[in-house]
N, C-alpha and C positions, 0 to 999 in steps of 0.2 A: 406131417403137418406141424407137430409140436416143435420140430427142429426149425421149420421155416419161421414160426412165431418167435422163437428165441433169437434167431438171427436178425429179424426185423427189430425186435426190442433192443438188442445190444447195439445195433447201429444207430438207433434213434437216441439212446441214452449215453452214447460215447461222449466223453468230455471234450469240450472245444479245445483246440490246440492253443496253447499260450503263445503270446508273441515271442519272437526270437529275442535273445539277450541283447539289450541296448535299445529295443523298440518299445514304444508305449502302445497300449491298447486304445481303441477309439474312445472308449468310455473315459479313460484317464485324460485324454486330450480335451474332450468336452467339459470335463469337470474343471480343469485348469483354466480354460477359456472362460467358463462361467464365473469362476471366482474372480478372475481379473476384471471382467465386465462389471460385476457388482462393486468391486473396490473402486473402479473408475467412477461409477455413478455416485457412490457415497462421497468421494472426494469432490466431485463437481457440485453435488448438493450442498456440501458444507461451505464451499466457496461462495455459492450464490446466497446462502443464508447469511453469510457474513458481510454481504453488501456487494456482491457481484465479483466479476473477474477484473478487478482494478489493476491498474499499472503498478509495478513495483517501485516506481519513482517516488521517493519521499517528497514531502511538501514542507514549506515554511509557513508556520502559523504565527500570526502576529496578534497579540492580545493587548488591549489597553483598558485599564480599569475593569478587568474581569470579563470583557466582551471581545470576541473575535472580530477584528476589524479587517483582516485580510488573510487569505491562504493562497500561497503561490507555489507553483511547481519548482522544485529545487534545480531542475535541469534547464530552466529558462532564465537568462540574465534579466534582472529588473532592479530598479532603484525606487524605493518607496519612502515618501516623506510623510511622517505622521505628526500631526499637530494636536496639542491638547492645551488646556488653560495654562499649564505650567511651562510649556515650551514645545520644542520641535526635535524630532529624531529622524535621521535618514538611515534606512536599512538598505543594504546592498546585497543582492543575490547575484553571484557571479561565478561562473565555472564550477558549479556544484558546491560552492561555499557561501557562507552568510556572515556578514559583520555589520556593526553599527559604524557608519562612516562619520557621521556628524551628530552632535547633540549639544544643546545649550543648557544642559543641567549643571548644577554646581558640582565641581570635581571632575566630571566627564569620565567616571569610572567605567561606564558602559562601553565606551570606545576602546578602552584598554583591555577588555575581556578577550580580544582576539577574534579568531575566526572559528566557526563551527561547521562541521561537515557530516556528522552522523546523527541518525535518528535518536532522539532522547536528549540531545545537547540543547542548552539554552543560553540566551543572552538576556540580561535583565538591566533595566534602567529604573531604579527605585524611585527617584524623584518624580519621574513621569509615569510611574506605574505601568511600564511597558515590558512585555515578555515576548521574546522572539524564540520560537522553538522549532526544531526539525521533528516532524512526526511522520509515521508511516502513511503511505498514500491512502489506505483505507480509512484512516481516522480524520482525514482532511476533506473539506469540500472546497474545491478551487473556486474562488470568487473573483470577479472582476472588480478591482478597487474603485472604478468609476461608479459602481452601484451606490457607494456611500456618499460621494459628493458630486459626482458628475463632472469633475474637472481634470480627468486624465489627459495628459498631453500626448496625443496619438503620435507614434513614430519615434518619440524620444525615449520610451521605456521608463518614463518617470511619471509618477502620479502623486497626488497629495490627499491626505485624509484629514478631515476635521473631526476631532474627538472631543466630546464635551465631558468634563470631569463631573463626578457625582458627589 
């Protein structure tokens, strides 16, 4: 009887067979899947905390006298006329680029600044206190320019903003 007990104990306490070379155990697979799931959830949570899963398309932010007067998607062609007490500027967004097409400021330096295409680049008209900047999509709030004056010309892609100097 003692022999039978020893045989039973030895078979019960025999070590489990290790997976063959090149194979992973079920526990290792579960651990890897769990770590990947947690990493995915953390990444999604960080994206949502930063303002959602926004498009990667940069935007054109137009500021006059320190206030944002328009934010437009860089991937949509648009012509924006901005009026202030000192004069008028026409900003053109076309083919993923931005430039100041027309301005009645002294010297017209803003029109000679060329074209901007990348996030962080700016165009500046000092006499009119106008800043045109390309910003990452998550930093912009796309705004319909007609909200400011209600005079957007539908279908022409052109609108005008009246900006009062302070």
